[in-house]
C-alpha positions in Angstrom: 0.1 0.4 -0.3 1.8 3.4 -2.0 2.0 6.3 1.4 -0.9 8.6 0.3 -3.4 5.1 0.4 -1.9 4.2 3.7 -2.6 9.0 4.8 -5.9 8.8 2.7 -7.8 5.9 4.3 -6.2 7.3 7.5 -8.6 10.7 7.0 -11.5 8.1 6.2 -11.4 6.7 9.1 -11.4 10.1 11.0 -14.0 10.8 9.6 -16.5 8.5 10.0 -16.0 8.4 14.0 -15.9 12.1 13.9 -19.6 10.9 12.5 -20.5 8.5 14.5 -20.0 10.5 18.0 -22.5 13.1 16.7 -25.1 11.0 15.8 -24.0 8.9 19.2 -24.7 12.0 21.0 -28.2 13.8 19.5 -27.0 15.7 17.0 -28.4 15.8 13.4 -26.6 17.3 10.9 -29.3 19.1 8.5 -28.6 21.8 4.7 -32.3 23.8 6.0 -30.7 27.2 8.1 -31.6 26.7 11.4 -33.4 30.3 12.5 -31.7 31.6 16.2 -34.2 34.4 16.5 -33.8 38.5 16.0 -29.9 39.9 17.1 -29.6 41.4 19.9 -29.6 44.4 19.4 -26.6 46.8 19.6 -28.5 50.6 19.8 -27.4 51.3 23.8 -31.3 52.6 24.5 -28.8 55.2 27.1 -27.6 58.6 27.5 -25.4 60.2 29.6 -26.3 63.8 31.5 -29.5 65.8 31.2 -31.5 67.3 28.4 -33.9 70.2 28.3 -34.9 69.8 25.4 -37.1 72.8 23.1 -40.1 74.0 22.7 -40.3 75.0 27.1 -39.0 78.6 27.4 -37.7 79.3 31.4 -37.7 82.7 32.6 -33.6 83.6 34.3 -35.4 83.8 37.8 -36.4 80.6 36.7 -34.8 77.0 38.5 -36.1 73.9 36.2 -37.4 71.1 37.8 -36.4 68.2 37.0 -38.2 65.6 35.5 -38.3 61.9 33.7 -40.0 61.2 29.8 -40.3 58.1 28.2 -39.1 57.2 25.2 -39.5 54.6 23.1 -36.3 52.9 22.6 -35.6 48.9 21.3 -39.1 48.3 20.3 -39.4 49.3 24.2 -39.4 52.4 26.3 -36.7 53.6 28.4 -36.7 57.0 31.0 -34.3 59.4 29.6 -34.0 63.0 31.9 -35.6 66.8 31.0 -35.8 70.0 33.7 -39.5 71.7 32.7 -40.0 75.2 34.0 -40.5 75.6 37.8 -44.9 76.5 38.6 -44.3 79.0 40.8 -48.9 78.5 40.8 -50.0 78.3 44.3 -53.2 76.8 43.2 -51.5 72.5 43.3 -54.6 71.8 40.4 -53.4 74.6 38.4 -50.1 73.4 38.5 -50.6 70.2 38.0 -52.0 71.0 34.8 -48.6 73.4 34.0 -46.1 69.9 34.9 -49.0 68.0 32.8 -48.5 70.6 29.4 -44.7 71.2 30.1 -44.6 66.9 29.8 -46.5 66.5 27.0 -44.1 68.9 25.1 -41.2 67.2 25.8 -42.6 64.1 24.2 -44.1 65.6 21.5 -41.1 67.3 20.7 -38.3 65.2 18.4 -34.6 63.9 20.4 -32.3 65.1 20.9 -29.5 63.9 18.4 -27.7 62.3 21.2 -30.8 60.6 22.1 -31.0 59.8 18.2 -28.0 58.0 17.6 -29.0 56.3 20.8 -31.6 54.5 19.2 -35.0 56.9 21.2 -37.5 57.2 19.2 -41.2 60.1 20.0 -45.1 57.6 18.9 -46.1 61.0 20.6 -47.3 63.5 17.6 -49.1 65.9 17.1 -51.0 68.4 16.9 -52.2 67.4 21.2 -53.0 68.7 24.2 -54.3 68.8 27.9 -56.2 70.3 29.6 -57.9 70.2 33.6 -60.6 67.9 34.3 -63.9 68.3 33.4 -66.8 69.4 36.4 -67.9 65.6 37.3 -64.0 63.9 37.0 -62.3 63.0 39.8 -60.2 65.0 41.9 -56.8 64.8 39.2 -57.7 63.8 36.5 -56.4 64.8 33.0 -58.0 65.1 29.1 -56.0 65.6 26.3 -57.5 66.6 23.0 -58.5 63.2 21.5 -58.9 60.6 22.7 -56.8 58.1 24.4 -57.7 54.6 23.1 -58.0 57.1 19.2 -54.3 57.5 19.7 -51.6 54.6 18.7 -50.5 52.3 21.7 -46.9 53.1 21.5 -47.5 57.2 22.2 -50.4 56.7 24.7 -47.5 54.2 26.3 -45.9 57.4 25.9 -48.1 59.7 27.5 -49.2 57.1 30.3 -45.4 56.3 31.5 -44.8 59.4 31.8 -47.6 60.9 33.3 -46.9 57.6 36.3 -43.1 58.5 36.5 -44.1 62.3 37.8 -45.5 62.9 41.3 -47.6 65.6 40.2 -49.3 64.3 37.2 -49.7 60.1 38.9 -52.4 59.0 41.6 -50.6 56.3 43.8 -48.2 55.2 39.8 -51.8 55.3 37.9 -53.0 58.4 36.1 -56.7 60.2 35.1 -57.0 60.0 31.6 -59.9 61.6 28.9 -60.5 63.3 25.6 -62.4 65.6 24.5 -66.1 63.5 24.0 -69.3 62.8 26.3 -67.1 59.8 28.1 -65.5 59.6 31.2 -61.6 59.4 32.5 -60.1 56.0 33.6 -57.5 55.5 35.1 -53.9 53.8 33.5 -51.3 52.4 34.9 -47.9 52.4 33.7 -46.7 48.3 34.0 -43.1 46.4 33.6 -45.2 44.4 31.0 -46.6 48.0 29.0 -42.9 49.6 29.3 -41.2 45.9 27.8 -44.0 46.2 25.0 -45.1 49.7 24.5 -47.5 48.4 20.9 -49.9 46.6 23.5 -53.6 47.6 24.4 -52.6 49.7 28.1 -53.9 48.1 31.4 -57.1 51.0 32.0 -59.8 50.4 35.1 -62.5 52.8 36.0 -62.0 56.3 37.7 -64.0 55.3 40.3 
């Protein structure tokens, strides 16, 4: 037997051993591509520092108040830092409304360049306004210029979680929201599941 033939037999024997081991371990060869799921997102979804954001002018004598708003990133909701003007309203209801309006402006505004590079977007689109509840609404209720259920799910999720994050506009971690129509306000909750899947339906329960 020649040297080349001997080497060929050794190589064939090695291949046979590998195939036998794979078969013994329960490994099956396949020519069909295996779907291992979506690749992990490479978006950092994180920015350092705080930003006042566009859209609200502060007076020189006013100290800005730090707040947090929720933006969409990697199919979920992530909080980013913002500031709003400090309200001097003595009436708590007026102060609550002022903060709610400032937060809504922050949500409608486009994310900063740094935030966009980190993967942040907003689903809240204008024109959209918020006003105080009408007569007969529970205390602390807010009414949007559009029915909450008519908004895109992600946009409503952003609004609910942003208002729930800031105590001035929240009621025990929930938010009382209504629209311009003759419908009662409802209590919306920002849950962990909602932050993970803002495109899903926002949990609600009666306002009372």
